[in-house]
N, C-alpha and C positions, 0 to 999 in steps of 0.2 A: 394482348395475353403473350407469354412468354411460349416458347418452342418448350414442348413436353417431350420427353422421353419415355418409352414403356418397355420395361424388363420382367423378369422374374427371379425372386431370390427365394430359393429353397422351395420353388412352386407358389409363393405367393406372389402375385402379379403388383406391381410398385408404378408409378409413374413419378417423375421428377423433372425437374427443369433441366434444359440442355446446358452442357458443362458441368454438371454435378458428377461426382464419381459415385462407384460401387457402394465405397463406404457411406457415402450421403444417402444412398439409396437403401441401405441397409437399414439404418437408423431410420427411418421414416418407416419403415418395416417392421419395425421394434424388433430387429435383430441384432445383438451385439457379436461385434468382431472384434477380437484383442488388438490394441495397437501399441506402441512404446515411442516412435519418433514422432508420430503424428499429434498435433493440438490444435484445436481449432482456430485458437488465437495466432498462429503460426503460418508461413507457406508451407506447401507441400515440399516432403523429403523425400519419402520411400526410403530410407535408410534401412531400417530394421528388420522388414520383410514379415512379421510376424502377423500382419493383416492379410496375409496370402488367402485368394480363394479359387476355386477352380471352375471354369467356364464350359460349358457342353460345347465340346467339339474342338477343343483346344487342348492340348497337350500339357504346357507349360502354366505353372501357377502363377497368378497375377497378382502385384500389390494392390489392394482394393481402395488404400487411400491414395494411389497417384493414379488410378486407371479409371478415364470417362465412362460412364454409363451410357451404352450404345441401344438403338432401338432394336428389340425382341432379344437380346442378350438372356441366357439361361445361366443363371450364379448358382453356386453351391458352396456353402461357410463351414459344413461340417462333413464331409467325406472324409473318407481313414486317408486319403492322400493328403487331405488339407491338416487334419489332426497332426498328422506323422512331422510332416515339414514343419508346423509350428513347434513340435516336442524338441524337434531336432535343433531348430535355430535358438530356441529358449535354453536346450542343454549347453550349446556354443556358446552362449552370453555368459551362464552360468561358469563357464571353464576358466574363463577370464576376469572373473568377479570374484571378490572379497565377499565369501558367502558366511561370515559370521555374523548371522542376522540378531543373533539375542543381544549382541551389543552394539547393534546400530541404531542409532537414534530414529530412523526411517522404520523401525518393525513394527509391522501390523498397518503399516500407510505406505509401502512402497510396491508399486505397479508391478517390477520384476518378480517381487516376491509372492505377489498374491496370483500372478500368470503362472508361475511355476508350481504353486499348489494346485490351481484349477487344473493343469494340465499332467499332474501326477509325474512329473520330470524326475529321471534316475539321477542322482547326482554322482554317481559312480561312474556313468557311462564314458565320461568324457576325461582324460587327464587334464588336471589342473594347471594352465600355464601363468597363472597369475603374476605379474611381476610386482616387484618391492616399489613402492612407492612411499615419498615423505607426504604426510597431511599437511597441507598450510592452514595454519591457524592465526594466520599472521593479522589477518583482518580483525575489527572487534565486533564487526557483524555477522559474517560468513564463514563456514569452514569447508576448504576444498579437499576432497578426498578422492585421489584419481584411481585408487584401486575399487572403489564401487561405480565406476562411469562406464557405461555401455555404447560411450559414442554414437549415443541417438542425435546428438546436436541439437536437442531442443535449446539449451541456454544458450548457445552459440547465437542461434536464430532469434531468439529472446531478445539478447542484448543488441542484436545489430537491428532488427525490425523494429519491436516495440519499443526500445530504449535507444536507438543510435549511438549507444555507448561503445561499441566494441572491444571492452575487456577482455574479453572470450575469445578464441578463435581455435580452428583446427591447424595443427601442425604436426608434420610428417606423413608417412604413408604405409600403406599395407599393415603390418602388423606394429610399426613404431608409430601408426597415427594416434593421436591423443588432444584432448582439449586442453589449450594453454594460454598462457597470457603474453604479452610482450616483454621478447626475451627471455621469456621462463622466469619473469621477476614475481614476487608474492605478491597478494591481493591488494596488500596496504598499499602497494608502491605504483600501482598502476591507475587508469583513470576510472575504475570500479566506484561506481556511486551509492553502494552500499544498498540500492534499493531492493535486494532480496526477489526481484522476477525472475532471476534464473533459479531460484532455491522452488519457488513456487509450480515452475514448469519442470524441473527437474524428476524425472520418474523414479529414481531410486537416491540413495544417501550420499550421492557424490557431491552434492552441494546442499547445504543444512546452516541454519541458522548458529550463531554460538549462542548455546543457551548457558543462562545464569539462575538456574533453578536453584542447584545446592547452594550458592551464594545468600540466596533470598532467604532460603530456610534456616539458613545459619543465623543472619541477622533476627528473624523471627522469634528464633530459641534463642536468643541473648537478652538476657531481663535489663541489662545495661544500657540498651538501645532503646530510642522511641521510633519503631519504624510506621512510617507513612507512606499511603500508596495514590497515585492517581491512575485514571482509567480514560484513555482518549473516547471520542465518539463513537468510531468503526468499532471498537472492542466490543460495544453491547449488541451489535447487530452479526458478527460473527463468532462469538463464545457458543452458543448453542451448537455450532456446528462441530465444535472442538470437543464437545460432551456429546456428541452422539445423536444430537435434536436436528430437526428440520432447519434450512435454509429460509430465510424472509422473515424473521421475528426479532425484536429488541428484547433484552432480557436486563433491562438496567436494575429493577429492583432485586432481582434474584442475584444478579452479579455483586451486588452491594453486600448481600447478607454472604456471600460465599466468602468474600474477603475479609469479612468481620471473623468467620468461623475460621480461616487460615491463621488469624493472631494478630493482623494488623492493628495497630493502635488508633488510627484514625484514616478514614476512607473518604479523600477527596475527587473532585470529578476534574479532568482537563477540560470539559466543558466550560467550567467556569473562566479558566483562562484563555478560552477562545472566546468568550464575551469581552474580556478583557484586551485580547488583541485587537478585537473589533474598532475599541476605543481609540487604542494607541496606533493602530495601522491608520484607520480611516482620519484620525487628526492629523496625521503625515501626510496624508493624499490631501487632504485639503490645506493643511499648510504650503504644500508645494503648488499647487494649481493658485492659491492667493499670491504666493511670490512671483511665479509667473504670468498670470493674467495683470492682477491688479499693480503689482510693486515692478512688472517688466524684467525681472530676473532671469537669467540662466540657469534653471535646474532640469535636473534628471525625472523626465516625465516621456512615455508612462513610466508607473511605479508599478515594479514586480511586487507579487507576494512572495513571504518567506518563510511559509510553514511548514515547507515540505524540505528536509534535508537531503532527500537525495537530489531534487532540483538545484539547492545550494550547491552541491559538491559538482553537480555539474556545470552550473556556470562558473564556478570558480575555474574549472579547468577548461571547458570549452569558450566561454566568452568573459574572460577576466577584465577584459577591458570597458565593459559596462556592469560592471559591480556597483556603482554608486546610483543604479536605477532600482536595484533592489530596496525595499523597506528594510530598515533598521531593524524591524521589531524580532526577537528572539520567535520561535515557536512555541505555541501554547505550554508543551512539554515544560519546557526551558524558561517560560516564565514564573509557572507554578512553583518548581523546585526551588528557586531563591526565595520567593514570598514564603513558603513553608520553614525556611530557615531563617528568615529573618522576621516576618509579621506574626507568623502563625507561633515560631518558638517563644517570641517576644510575651505575645498574649496569654500563652499556656505556663510560662514560667520554664521553660527547657530551654537547656543547653543545646546550641545546635552542633556542637561538635560530638554530642552524643544522639544525635538525630540521623535517621538514615530515608533518603528519599526512593523509592521504587515507582517505577513507571511501568504500567503494562499498554503497551502500544500494537497495533497493527503492521508495524512497520520495523524490519532491521535497519535501515538506516537511523533509526533514533539511538542505537547502542551507537554508532559513530559518532553522534551529533552531542550525546552528553558525555563523550569523553576529548571533545573539541575543550584548548586551553581555554578558548574566551569565557567558557562556562564554569567560572567560579565566583561571580558577581557579588554572592552570598559570604564571601571569605572562606568557604568550603567548596568542595565539589557539591554543586546545584542537586544533580539528581546522579543518586550513586549506581543504580540498577538499573537496566531496561530489560522486560523481558515479553516475549510477543502472545498475542492472542492464544496461539498453540503451545507457548509453556505455561501460560495461566491455567489451559485447559488440562494440561498434564497435572498440575500441582492440585487442582480440582479432583482428579482420580485418584490421585498419589494418598491426598487424606480422606480417601474414602465418601466423600460428598454425595449426596444423590441431589444432582442439581434440579432436574426439574420439579421436583416437590417442595423447592425452598419456597419461603413467604418472601415478600417484598420487603426491602429496607431502604432506607433514604442516607445519602451520603452525609457526611459530618458539615456541620456548618463551619463558617468562616471561609473554606475556600472549596466548597462543595456544589452552591446553587447556581442554576445554571438557566439558559432561556432555549427556546427551539435554536435560534440563530446560533448557538454554540454547538449543537446537536450535529445539524447539517453541514458543519466543518468536514465531515467524514465523507460527503459525496463530491466528486468533481463538480465546481461550480456552486458550492456551498459556502465558501468564503466570500465568495463575489457575491452572493445573493445576501449573505449577514450583512456584509459593508453595505451594500446597495440600502438595507432596510433602515439601516442608522443613520447613514450620510444624508441619504434624501430627506430622512425626518427632522435632523439637524439644521439643513439647509432652509428647509420650505415650512419647517412646523408641521407637515403633513405626512402622512403614509406615503410610503413606495406607491406608484399609479399601477399597482398589479393587483388583479384581483388574489382576496385573501394572503397578501403579502409574499406569493407564490412567483418570484423572477423566473417563469419557464423559460426564457430564451436560453439562460446558462444551465439548465437543466438538461440530462440525457448523455447518452454516450458517443455522442458525434465527437470527433477527434478535436477541433477546433469549433467553439462558439462565440458568437458575437451578439451585443446587446448596445442599444443605444436609447438614450433616458434623455429626453430633453427638460433641462429645469427651468422650470416658471414658477412666480409667485415668491421670492427669495425674501428672508427673513433680512434686516438693514445691513447688517454685517456682511452678509453674503451677496450681495446684490450685485458684485461683480461676476458671479455665476450666471445672472439673469439669462434666461434663453440660450445658454451655453449648453450645446447637446455633447452629454458625458458619453465617450465611448470605451466599451468595456471588452475585453475578450477570456477564454478560459480556455486551457488545454490542459489534457491530462495524457500521461505518457509521453516520455522524453523526446521521441520523434516528432511528435507534434507542437513541443516548446521550440525545436531549432527554429522553424522559419519565424516564430516570432520573435527570437531574441535577435536571428539575423537581421529583421525589420529595424528593430533598435539600435543594432548595432551600424548599421547604414544609414540611420537619420529618416527613415522611411515608414516608420510606426505611425499609423493614425490613431491609436488607442490612448487614453489617460491612465488606463489601470487593468494591468493584466494579473490572472491567476494562473498559475503552475502548478501542477500537482504530478509527482513523477511517477506515480503509477499508473496504469490504464483503469479507468473507474474511480479513481482517486484512492483515500485510504480504506475503503470498503472492501478493496483488493490489494490491500498491501504487502509487501512480500513475507508478513507476520502471520497472516491472516490463514485459518483453515483451508486444506486443498481437499478436492480440486477447485481451482478457480478458472469459469468461463464466463461467458456474457451472460447468460441466465442466472448464474448466480449472482453477479455483480449488479445485476436488475433487481433481483429479490431483495438483497441488501439493502441497496439505495430506497428501496419502496419501504423497509423498515424505516432506514432512518429519516425520511420524510412523514410518515406515520407518527413516529415520536413526537418530531417538530409539531403538526398539526394539533396532538394531544394535550400540549402544555398550553397553560396560561398567558405566560410570558413568552414571546416569539421575537422580542429586539432586544440585542446585547445591550444598550443603555438603559434597560429596563430593570437589568438585574441588580434587586438591591443589595446583594454582596456586593457587587461591583463599586456601585454608589459608595458603599461603607467604606472599603478601602480605600477610594481616594480620599474621603472626608477624614478618614482616620490617620491614613499614612503616606500615601501616594501624592496625594494633593488634586494632582491635575494631569491629563493625559500629555504626554512629553514634557512633564515636569523634570526636575533637577533626580528625584527620586527614581521617577520610572526610567529617566535614560541610565540611570547607574544600574537598576536592578532587570529592566524590560528590555533593553535593546543591545545591540551587537555590534561586530563588525565584520568584515570578511575576508579571505585571503587568497590573492593571486595564485593560482595552481599552475603548474607547467601540465603540458601533455602527459609526460612521461617524467 
């Protein structure tokens, strides 16, 4: 049994594990203490002091986020002294903050704004000492506005602790302190992976996604354009929160209805191209295994997944010498784009120059990915605009759609049918699980040896997960894999990706296949998902993803009838000439700076 500490908060007795903070104890007692620099994903900082509380018998106020709970403590969270201290701190923050809230993208979803409203802070009490800052709009994914920064350092800790990237850092001291980049270079110059985790952890509008809402409205209202849309697996389990509903439910049918009401000419599902990815990526893995084991060739194994654009840019910067270990498959977003402008356009008699492809993604890095110079394999820009789940929710609200009352609709055919394997791409471990469901069955003719197709060892929020599957009873063409113990690993959050990449670089990796997702929890907690994000919300969204998978009749990618049809009618076979032309890509060795 862990050692327990007993204390009182506002005369309520609370018992917490030794090492817990006063803030932890208050949460257990259902007492809310305001915070700005604190986030449960990150280390304790104690920077902002908004969370101060009063301890009986002690004159100085204590920062509850950074003060350990002690036996027999008596804490008060709502005395006059505490309230006045908080109001003073908030007022001082506002004195050097750009308070043009009506024009701020985070208006209505800003922690500082909410706190100022709760504490009735007098905006005229302190003279404004706001400095002139230039807004950094250089990145296709993220806007950095220092005039709205409160120097809480959540972004810095996120970039360092969760992502191990360190694109953001503290520079200067005292009144000159600010959050900066290497040599104060623009965001598109430094090692930023565009993952957007800094955006989801920023309490104000200092870091936001670059939004393309107006551009999407413009093409939707242009009668000369045929506008199609695709939606990623994780969008359907985050969208409810973006329109004011509770977390933990999938809204696929309502989402499709809303898209049709917004005016899209065709609604496709990125789950379809996720299924397609499994056929291409799985075949690529099996080809590499055959070359290594049967043909004794020197091939790049283990094979890394390539679905996460944040991970791709990370490895291009940090481990450029092992890019050959990446799957050459494009992400599902970038597979569907060129198929829409070739296969779908031809099927429907539409000139691709008149087509616009819009992606709705849980990810800010997808905005960067769509702008990569390699992504023009259709002869045009494959994906024209990428908007986040948050942007999509805002468009629904702008259109006056009562989302909760919508009836369900289905995606359009050709590029809309999907299986449960495509759905689970949204959660960490999902790509691996989908790949194993298909690869094992291709090799043996039998379903993967886990209960109800659920490859539980690769599920969950543990930073790095491993699984070993012994392959037995192979078909004739795959006999070289008989009794091979296929070793796989899954990592989410780039800090967890580094040791796996380092193993490969050093020639020490024991694995055959490795899935990496840039964001903690995978796409369900991507940089474009509704805020706040924490492990409780990650678990609810993940559960919704797996519930949808279990509800579907088809749960293996190779069973998708539309995937079968596109190979018969257009692509011919996985890794075929047409597939290489449209569905595969190359990577770029990048410098650290």
